[in-house]
Structures are given as C-alpha cells and as structure tokens.
C-alpha positions in Angstrom: 39.7 143.7 90.7 37.8 140.5 90.4 38.7 140.0 86.6 40.6 137.0 87.5 38.1 135.2 89.7 35.3 135.5 86.9 34.7 132.3 84.8 35.6 132.2 81.1 31.8 131.5 80.3 30.5 135.0 81.9 33.6 137.0 80.4 32.3 135.8 77.0 29.0 136.8 77.5 27.6 139.7 76.3 25.4 142.0 78.3 21.7 142.1 77.2 21.8 144.7 74.6 18.1 145.7 75.2 18.4 145.9 78.6 21.0 148.7 78.1 19.3 150.5 75.7 16.0 150.5 78.4 18.3 152.3 80.5 18.6 155.1 78.0 15.0 155.3 77.2 13.8 156.2 81.0 13.8 159.5 80.0 9.9 160.4 79.6 10.2 162.8 76.5 11.9 159.5 74.5 9.3 157.6 72.5 10.8 153.9 72.6 10.2 151.1 70.1 13.0 149.2 71.5 11.7 146.8 74.4 9.6 143.8 73.5 6.9 144.9 75.9 3.2 144.0 76.0 0.8 146.8 76.0 0.0 146.9 80.0 -3.6 147.9 78.9 -4.0 144.2 77.6 -3.3 143.0 81.2 -6.6 141.6 82.6 -6.1 143.2 86.1 -9.6 142.7 87.3 -9.9 139.2 86.5 -6.4 138.5 88.1 -7.5 140.5 91.4 -10.4 138.2 91.5 -8.2 135.2 90.8 -5.7 136.4 93.8 -8.9 136.4 96.2 -10.1 133.0 95.1 -7.0 131.1 95.4 -5.9 132.8 98.9 -9.4 131.4 100.2 -9.2 128.1 98.6 -5.6 127.0 98.7 -4.6 128.9 102.0 -0.8 128.6 102.9 -0.2 125.9 99.6 0.3 129.2 97.3 3.2 130.4 99.7 4.8 127.1 100.2 7.6 125.2 98.3 6.2 123.3 95.4 7.3 120.5 92.8 9.7 121.4 90.1 7.7 120.2 87.1 5.1 122.7 88.1 1.5 123.2 89.4 -0.8 120.1 88.0 -3.7 122.5 87.0 -1.6 124.7 85.0 0.3 121.9 83.1 -3.3 120.3 82.4 -4.6 123.3 81.0 -1.7 123.7 78.5 -2.2 119.8 77.6 -5.8 120.6 77.0 -5.2 123.3 74.9 -2.5 122.1 72.7 -4.5 119.0 72.1 -7.6 120.7 71.3 -5.9 123.6 69.1 -3.3 121.9 67.6 -4.3 118.5 67.4 -1.3 117.0 69.6 -1.5 114.3 72.0 0.3 115.6 75.0 0.1 114.4 78.8 1.3 116.0 82.0 4.5 114.0 81.4 5.4 116.0 78.4 5.2 119.6 80.0 7.3 121.3 82.7 6.6 125.0 83.9 9.7 127.6 83.8 10.3 130.9 84.9 9.6 132.4 81.6 10.6 131.3 78.6 14.1 132.5 78.9 14.8 130.3 81.9 13.6 127.2 79.5 16.2 128.7 77.0 19.2 128.1 79.8 17.8 124.9 81.1 17.8 123.6 77.5 21.4 124.8 77.2 22.5 123.1 80.5 20.7 120.0 79.1 22.2 119.7 75.7 25.2 121.7 75.0 28.7 121.0 75.5 31.5 123.3 74.6 31.9 123.7 70.9 28.3 121.9 69.9 27.3 123.5 67.0 23.5 125.2 67.1 21.7 126.3 64.0 19.8 129.7 64.5 18.0 132.0 62.2 19.7 135.0 60.6 18.7 137.1 62.3 17.8 135.4 65.7 16.3 136.3 69.2 19.1 137.8 70.9 18.0 136.2 74.2 18.7 132.9 72.8 22.1 133.8 71.7 23.1 135.4 74.9 21.8 132.1 77.0 23.6 129.4 74.8 26.6 131.6 74.9 27.1 130.9 78.4 27.6 127.2 77.4 30.0 127.7 74.6 28.0 127.0 72.1 29.1 127.5 68.2 26.6 129.4 66.2 25.8 128.7 62.4 23.2 131.0 61.0 20.6 130.2 58.2 19.2 133.1 56.0 15.4 134.1 56.2 13.4 134.7 53.3 10.0 136.2 53.5 8.2 132.9 54.0 10.6 131.5 56.3 14.1 129.5 56.0 16.2 129.9 52.7 15.9 126.2 52.0 19.0 126.0 49.8 20.9 128.1 52.8 19.3 125.5 55.2 20.7 122.6 53.2 24.2 124.0 52.9 24.4 124.6 56.7 23.2 120.9 57.5 25.7 119.5 55.2 28.7 122.1 56.3 28.1 121.7 59.8 26.0 118.9 61.2 24.4 120.9 64.1 23.3 119.3 67.1 20.6 121.9 67.8 18.5 124.1 65.7 16.5 127.0 67.0 13.5 128.5 65.1 10.5 131.0 65.7 8.2 130.1 63.1 5.6 132.5 63.9 6.2 136.0 63.9 9.9 135.9 64.5 11.7 138.0 66.8 13.2 140.3 65.5 12.0 140.4 62.0 8.1 139.9 62.4 8.1 137.1 59.7 6.2 134.1 59.6 7.0 130.5 58.0 4.3 129.7 55.4 2.9 126.1 55.8 4.8 125.0 52.5 8.2 126.3 53.9 7.4 124.4 57.1 7.3 121.1 55.2 10.5 121.8 53.0 12.1 122.8 56.3 11.0 119.3 57.6 11.9 117.5 54.7 15.6 118.8 54.5 15.9 118.1 58.7 14.1 114.9 59.4 16.9 112.9 58.9 19.5 114.5 60.7 20.9 113.8 64.2 19.6 117.1 65.5 17.1 118.2 68.4 14.8 121.0 66.6 13.8 123.9 69.3 10.6 125.9 68.4 10.2 128.8 70.1 6.4 130.3 70.1 5.7 133.4 72.1 3.8 135.2 69.7 1.6 132.4 68.0 -1.6 133.4 69.6 -1.4 137.1 68.5 -2.1 136.7 64.7 -4.5 139.5 63.8 -4.7 138.7 60.2 -6.1 135.5 59.2 -6.9 135.0 62.7 -8.5 131.4 62.1 -5.3 130.0 60.2 -3.3 128.0 63.0 -0.2 126.5 61.0 1.4 123.2 62.2 4.8 123.3 63.8 7.7 122.0 62.0 7.1 118.2 62.0 4.5 118.4 64.5 3.5 114.7 65.5 6.2 113.3 63.2 9.2 113.5 65.4 10.1 113.1 69.0 13.0 115.3 68.6 11.1 118.5 68.8 11.0 120.7 71.5 8.4 123.3 72.0 8.1 126.4 74.1 5.4 128.7 75.4 4.7 131.6 77.4 2.0 133.4 79.3 4.0 136.7 79.5 2.3 137.8 75.8 -1.2 136.3 76.6 -1.7 137.5 80.2 1.0 139.1 81.9 4.6 138.9 81.7 5.3 140.0 85.4 4.3 136.4 86.7 7.3 135.1 84.5 5.8 131.7 83.9 6.6 129.8 80.9 6.7 126.2 79.8 8.7 123.4 77.7 6.8 120.8 75.6 8.8 117.8 74.7 9.2 113.9 74.9 8.9 113.0 78.4 12.6 111.8 78.9 13.7 115.2 77.5 11.2 116.9 80.1 12.8 114.8 83.0 16.3 116.1 81.9 15.3 119.6 82.1 13.4 118.9 85.5 16.7 117.7 86.8 18.4 120.9 85.7 15.4 123.3 87.2 16.0 121.4 90.4 19.6 122.5 90.5 18.7 125.9 89.2 15.5 127.3 91.1 13.9 124.1 92.7 10.2 125.7 91.0 9.0 128.7 89.5 7.1 131.1 91.5 4.1 129.1 92.9 1.8 131.9 93.7 2.2 132.9 90.1 1.4 129.4 88.8 -1.9 129.2 91.2 -2.8 132.7 90.1 -2.6 132.0 86.4 -4.1 128.6 86.5 -7.0 130.0 88.2 -7.1 132.8 86.0 -7.1 130.5 83.0 -9.9 128.1 84.3 -12.3 130.6 85.1 -12.0 133.4 82.3 -12.5 132.9 78.7 -8.6 133.2 77.4 -9.7 133.0 73.5 -11.9 136.3 74.2 -9.3 138.0 76.2 -6.4 137.5 73.1 -9.2 138.7 70.6 -8.6 142.2 72.4 -5.3 141.8 72.5 -5.1 140.9 68.7 -7.5 143.9 68.0 -5.1 146.5 70.2 -2.0 145.3 68.3 -3.6 145.3 64.8 -4.2 148.7 65.4 -1.1 149.6 66.3 1.0 147.7 63.8 -1.2 149.5 61.1 -0.4 153.0 62.6 3.3 152.2 62.3 3.3 150.6 58.9 1.0 153.7 57.6 3.2 156.0 59.5 6.3 154.3 57.8 4.9 154.3 54.3 4.3 158.3 55.0 7.8 159.3 56.2 10.3 156.6 55.0 12.2 157.0 51.7 11.4 154.2 49.3 14.8 152.8 49.5 14.0 151.8 53.1 12.4 148.7 53.5 10.2 147.2 56.2 8.1 143.9 57.1 4.5 143.9 57.3 3.7 141.5 60.0 0.5 139.7 60.4 0.9 139.4 64.0 2.9 139.3 66.9 5.1 142.5 68.0 7.6 143.9 65.7 8.6 145.1 62.3 12.1 145.0 60.9 13.5 147.8 59.1 16.3 147.2 56.4 18.3 150.6 55.6 20.5 151.2 52.4 23.6 148.8 52.2 26.3 150.6 53.9 24.2 152.6 56.6 25.1 151.6 60.2 21.8 151.3 62.5 24.0 151.6 65.5 25.3 155.0 64.1 21.7 156.0 63.5 20.5 154.9 67.0 22.7 157.8 68.2 21.2 160.2 66.0 17.9 159.1 66.7 18.5 159.4 70.5 18.9 163.3 69.9 15.6 163.3 68.5 14.1 161.3 71.9 13.1 158.2 69.8 14.7 154.8 70.1 14.8 151.3 68.9 17.0 148.3 68.6 19.8 148.1 65.8 20.0 144.8 64.3 23.5 144.1 65.4 22.9 141.9 68.4 20.4 139.5 66.6 23.3 138.4 64.2 26.7 136.4 65.3 30.0 138.0 64.3 28.5 140.9 62.5 28.6 144.5 63.5 27.3 148.1 62.1 24.6 146.2 60.1 21.9 148.1 58.4 18.7 146.6 59.9 16.8 147.7 63.2 13.6 146.2 65.1 10.6 148.4 66.0 8.3 147.4 68.3 4.4 148.6 67.9 2.9 147.1 71.0 3.9 149.3 74.2 2.7 152.6 72.3 -0.5 154.3 71.4 -1.4 155.2 67.7 -0.5 158.7 68.1 2.6 158.2 69.6 3.6 155.9 67.0 3.0 158.2 64.5 5.1 161.1 66.1 8.0 158.5 67.0 8.1 157.6 63.2 8.1 161.0 62.3 11.1 161.6 64.6 12.8 158.6 63.5 12.5 159.8 59.6 14.4 163.0 60.4 18.0 161.3 61.0 16.9 159.0 58.0 16.8 161.7 55.6 20.6 162.6 56.3 21.7 159.0 55.3 
C-alpha cells in the first residue's frame, strides 16, 4: 500500500538480521549464542542506584532538562583523561562528542562523509551494524580479507590501489564477528599501507577494554598520534551498561564539529539523565576494578565454549580462540551453508548468527558467530552439545 512513498534508501536497506533472529530466540527453551549481549550480572546495579540518588540530589531539574549537543562536560572530561592516561593521547574536550551508542556514531559519520557511491573499505567479514548504517547512505562497500593477526596486507594494498576508498572501517580489537585482534606488527603494516591515501580511517573499539589474556597489553590504534584523519569510536555499553545507550566519537575538532551539526538535526543530544548517571558512576568508582571482574567472568565463559567445541566438534570445523571481547567465529567445511544449519539448530533449541549478514554480496557462507558472554558455563556447554548434533549430519 505504501510502497511508492518509501525512499530508495530505506527500501535498499536490509532489516537487522540479528534483531530478526532474537525474535526467534524469545522461547525460553532456546539457548541463544546469537546476540552480542553483555552478561547482566556484570552491571554495577548497586553503584548505579547510589549514583541515581546522588545526581537527583546534586543537580535537581538539570538531569531532566534539554542539554548541549556535544554532551555533558564531566563525562567528556572523563573520556579525555582516560584516553590521555592509558593510551598516551593528547585530547581535549573539543575532540569528543557523546552519541546515543556507537550505532548512532556510525549513522552520523555516514551523514557527514558519504555521498552516493562513495567507496567504503571494510573487513571481510565486518560488523553488520556498520553495513546496515552506511547502506542507508548508498555506500559502495569493498572488503579486505582478514587473517589471523589482522588485515591481509597484500589484499589491503590491492584494495587501496583498485578502489581508492574514501573511508575505511576497522575493528582492530576482538573484532566483531571473528574475535580476532590485529597484532602490533600488523597495525604498523596497515598504517604504512594507508598513510599516504586520501582516506578517513574509522576504528571502532567497543571491546578493547575486555582483554582477558595478556591483560596489561594495550595495543596502539592504527596510526595513533600520527594522523589527524583517524576517527575512534568507544562505548560504555560493554563496560558499564548498554541500556543507557551512551557511546562517543574521538576525532579532530573539525570533524567533531561536523558530527555535532549532524547530531543537532538527528536528536539534539543524547539522554542527559544517562550522561549524568554514567558520569557520576565513573568519577566515584574504580572502573578498572569493575572491568577486571567482567574480564574474569568472560574468560571463564570463553574457555567453557572453546573447551566444549574442542570436545564436541569434528576436526574439520575450525573456530577462533579470542583473547578478549565477546565472540568466537566458526568455519564449517566448504560448501556447508550456516543458514541451513541454523534451521536445523533451532529444532535442537540452540541459536547462533549465520555468517551471511557480515559479508557484502555473499550468501550461504560456511561461517557463523557465537557469543559466549550472555550464558553461564553449564548453559554454554549444553548449547554447544546441542549444536554439535546437526553438525554431525553435514
């Protein structure tokens, strides 16, 4: 009935594959490895409750009022100080804007930078939320292969030469969906390949703080402190709570100003109550101590999943062994469709995300993503055991 009224953009944009899958997993009997959900037991609920009362007493009506587009100064200042201290950066408030989660940051970047047909380089596979967000702006995606330690450098150089992308989007730490992390050497090689390109580099880092092996190792971002054409995305969703929908963009102040203009036209400002709440929590609690608890939890869950796959999966089924983050990536034998496997797995009351939505223009791939953070170890072991049953039929 309304088909003729809808824009070309929205008609060409697929719905979120994961959101559709999550509808299927509402059945309480289904063990779901599908969503990228933090474990609720990691939320600092008591501390947040204290902060709620404190901000209500301290700031009164301000926490319910309109606010500035760039975000609450105290929250941005916390981000500035944390990045300057831990990563050796030289940020000021002008380099930071608060967004409604990292997903809005992607949408705003699309608005600011992408004209119809502009080429955007992404990893192969890449985060499906980015593919969906940039699809709305008619981006022309080109994919660069991933290898165990990061980007395939030969493939990267060929992609740059053949396509001359305007933007590149990478997830160097515990990549979604694969769980892989770029090595220090690979990051240097990537920067050497791109440093002279006329291109903006976006580095998304929602999982970087969740390193549960080699915990003291903080790998530099690609080209960190060497290029003004870098944009960094961060989030409080994985280290505090996702429900507040608070993320942020770090970039050159000229870029931040344009993102601020786009945000004014989008939602004026992100949830100001949530900003006051998260800011108060961060300034009055030990975030590193809290993150260490999350890492201990996720390490146990990851090891439970890896151990269960080693025990139950055939030798011709490969999977990544992440050192942090939230995902493992499974590769089935060639010719096996993960989408068809999903239909069989649901009958065994277990769910995952088939690899298809993480690629551009490829269907019925032999890969799938498993999330280990939102189930206890016994549930993980049972879920992998259930998943192994249809796998024996392939």
